[in-house]
SERO-307888 format. One record per residue: residue in three letters; x, z, y of N, C-alpha, C in turn. Coordinates in steps of 0.02 Angstrom, whole numbers, plus 50000, padded with zeros to 5 digits. Layout:
SERO-307888
ALAXZYXZYXZY ...
***
This chain:
SERO-307888
MET553415393755640553635399455606553165404155621 ALA553035406655559552345414855532552665420355578 SER552045423355589551985428755631552235434455606 ALA552765441555601552995447455582552175448555569 SER551755446955609550935454555642550745452055579 ALA550765447355533550645445255433550775448555388 GLU551375449355405551775451755341551455455755286 ILE551095462355323550785465555278549925465555255 ASP549695460755192548885460455195548705466255127 PHE548135469155156547755472255095547405468955064 THR547265462255026546885460155009547055461554929 PRO546455465654904546915468654833546815463954770 THR547315465254734547125458854694547195468754632 ASN546935466254568547015471454516547915470954480 SER547925476454444548605476854444548725481854398 PHE549445482454381549675489854339550415490854335 TYR550665496254330551275498954326551215501854238 VAL551705501654231551915506554154552345512654173 ALA551905516754146552195524854155552165527554081 GLU552785530854039552755529753986552485526853932 ALA552785520353916552515514253888551725513453886 THR551355516153935550545513653951550515511454026 LYS550045505954016549855502054050549285506454131 VAL549595509654162549055514054229548605505654270 PRO548135507654307547995502654319547895505854415 CYS548035499454443547895500254512547885492454534 VAL547935493554608547785488654659548385486754665 ALA548505477654712549315477554724549075474554779 PHE549325473854833549445472954922550055465354913 HIS550295463754998550745460554986551095462655047 ASN551755461755036552135463655108552655460655118 GLY552445452755144553005447155149552965446155094 ASP553655444455064553655441754979553735447954927 LYS553495453854970553605460054891552885461854878 VAL552725464754835552045467454821551925475454824 MET551585476054843551485485654858550925486154810 GLN551095491354783550455496354730550295500854736 TYR549375500754748549145511354752548785510354705 SER548775516854693548335520254655547705524254700 PRO547085519354706546495524054751546385528054723 PRO545985533454771545645538854714545215536554674 GLU545045539554628544615538254562543765538954597 GLY543605532454574542855532454594542645527654681 TRP543095528254692543155525054777543005520054757 LYS542565515154807542675506954810542915504454854 LEU543355498854829543795495754890543415490054936 GLY543395489455003543275482755039543575480355073 GLY543265475055088543985471155157544705468655129 GLY544755466855177545455463455156546025459155214 GLY546515459255222546855454755244546945460155299 ASN547005461955357547405467255399546825475155407 LYS546585476155339546165481055349545805481655269 ILE546115487955217545615486955198545035498355197 THR544495494755168544145501655178543915506755091 LEU544185511655093543955514755044543255520355040 THR542925518355008542235522555009542225529054948 PRO542115533454994542005539654926541325540054868 THR541065538154813540635538454798539995546054818 ASN539565543954821539145552254832539365555254896 THR539575552154975539625554755009539645550155079 PRO538895550255085538825546155151539115548155216 GLN539405543355257539705545555329540255546755309 ALA540835543155271541345545055233541855538055211 GLU542355536755247542765533455235543405532055273 ALA544085529155204544495531055218544885521655245 THR545325519555286545445513655301546495514255307 MET546665510455276547135507555288547325498955318 ALA547575500955366547605494555439548255492455477 THR548285484855475548865484155517548675481055579 ARG549035482655626548915480055692549585478755720 PRO549655471355741550385469555796550415475655849 SER551025474455843551255482055912551925480955893 LYS552005476355961552535474056004552775475956083 PRO552875480556093553915485056059553405489056008 SER553745490055941553425495255917553455501155952 ILE553085507355955553305514355974553485517755911 PRO554065522255944554385525855882553745531555873 ALA554075533255807553615540155775554045547355800 THR554115548655876554465554055904554085558355931 ASN554195564255941553965569555958553785566756048 GLU554375563056069554235561456133553425554356148 ASN553315552156082552785548456101552175550856069 VAL552135558256040551365560056012550975561656073 LYS550975559056133550305559056177550115552456175 ALA550505548656162550225539256170549865538756108 TYR550205543456058549885537855971549185543655984 SER549055549956018548235553656010547965550756065 GLU548055545456130547815543456158547395534356110 LEU547865531556093547825528656059547085532955986 ALA547205535555951546815538055899546105538655954 VAL546075540756015545485541156047545115536356043 ARG545405532456088545445523356058545005520656019 MET545245523855947544975519655902544235523355875 LEU543915529555909543485531955874542925525455903 PRO542385527955880541825523955863541625523355955 ARG541225518455987540805519156047539965524756022 GLY540265526656084539575533256075540015538656057 ALA540655541656031540845547056038540745551856069 ALA540715557456076540615562656121540785570056100 LYS541085572756137541475582156133542015578356077 VAL542355573956102543085571056068543605577356075 THR543775579156038544315583856037544865581955999 VAL545405582656028546275581955989546215589555955 VAL546325588755900546285597455865547205597955856 ASP547615591755851548145591655841548535587155837 ALA549155584255878549375578155858550315581055847 ALA550465578355784551205580755771551695574455747 VAL552255574955741552825568455706552325573055638 SER552415568155564552045571955501552405572955467 SER552495577555420552965579055364552935574655314 MET552625570555335552665563355277552655558555288 GLN553025555255256553525546855269553495543955241 LYS553405537055258553105530255205553715527955218 ALA554155525055162554615520955163555065522755205 GLY555265530355179555915532855239555865533955318 ARG555045532455335555095532655410554735536755426 PRO554685540555495554245545455500553585539855525 MET553095546455541552475545155561552125550255616 ILE551555548255631551415552955686550565552655642 GLU550435560955648549645560655632549555564455703 VAL548675564755687548055563755757547835567555713 ASN547385573455714546715576355703546285576555743 LEU545545574055771545045572955795544605578255788 THR544105579355811543305579455818543025575855859 TYR542535574655846541815571555898541195571355870 VAL540785571955899540015570955895539825564355910 LEU539595561055849539165553755854538445554555815 PHE537905553255856537155552955829536805560655815 ALA537245567355854537035573055842537425575255770 GLN537815570355741538075574055683539035576155714 GLN539345580655688539795583955697540465580255639 PHE540915576055668541405572455617542125574355639 SER542555574155574543085574255591543675568255545 MET544145567955575544655562055557545605563455580 ASN545655558555542546475562255541546995553855522 ILE547155553555589547425547555576548545547255567 LEU548485542655502549405543255503549505537355556 PHE549995536555603550155531255624550945528955575 LEU551015525555576551835522655539551895513755568 PRO552345513455615552625511055677552955507355601 HIS553045502155573553405496455517553405487555570 ASP554265490955587554245481855622553815479055669 ASP553545473555662552995472555726552295472255705 GLU552265478355669551705481055664551525488255666 LEU550985491255663550885497255682550235498255595 VAL550655503255565550175502355501549855508755504 THR549185508655500548475514555516548305518755438 PHE548335525955415548075525855372547395531655401 GLN546995530755400546315535755421545825539455380 MET545675544355403545175546955345544535547755398 VAL543965547955388543175551555425542885553455380 ALA542465558555406541795561755360541625564655412 ARG541075566355415540805574855426541065579055397 THR541155582055466541605589055459541465593855389 PRO540815594555382540825599155318541105595355266 ASP541195587355256541395585155211542125581555192 PHE542425585355255543225580155268543755586055239 GLY543645591055227544305592955199544455591255114 SER544215592455081544375589955010544205582455008 LEU543955578855061544015569755057544685566855085 GLU544815572455155545455568255159546055572155135 ASN545995578055072546515578655020546505572654989 THR546065573254950546195566454901546355561754921 PHE546095559254987546575552354996547255555355022 ARG547485560355024548255559455065548515560655013 ARG548475563354958548695561954907548665556554872 SER548175552254887548195543054831548865540354891 LEU548885540254958549445540054977550065540254948 PHE550355544054918551065546754892550885539254831 SER550505537954806550685532054750550505523254784 LEU550755523354849550795515754880551595516654894 GLN551645510954847552395508454837552315501854864 GLY552825500654893553335492754899552995493154984 LEU553015497855039552795497555098553635493555136 
***
């Protein structure tokens, strides 16, 4: 019997959707038997697949966004009572050697996916003498935890995070 943790597969394939009789290019992923469609930010490169896809903005070093899944049994609901647990998980996801870690804020996000609430955690940290900012959206999804993460050097972070966040509204079929 297949594990539910293998449901979402972020291996991208070229696809399109039709808007006002025009074919608009996008990428497709699989969510079990369903197809998910996503329009990444223009000019960002896609890499990876399986349980994690990485999106890299061009012309901005040391910046990347990811969409990933990991098994989560039992799933921890995205509620105010669990914000601290998700904040602690976000800290554990930081790169080895991260110092001066600060959880800037954490809360139930105003953004939802598939009609489900998400937890949003914003952090800053220092790595190799450079200040980084990171935003993670956690989406409990059946027996998986889906994460949408943006990390960049702090001076580059605001505009990149905004661009990635806007692109998430295009993700359909989750």
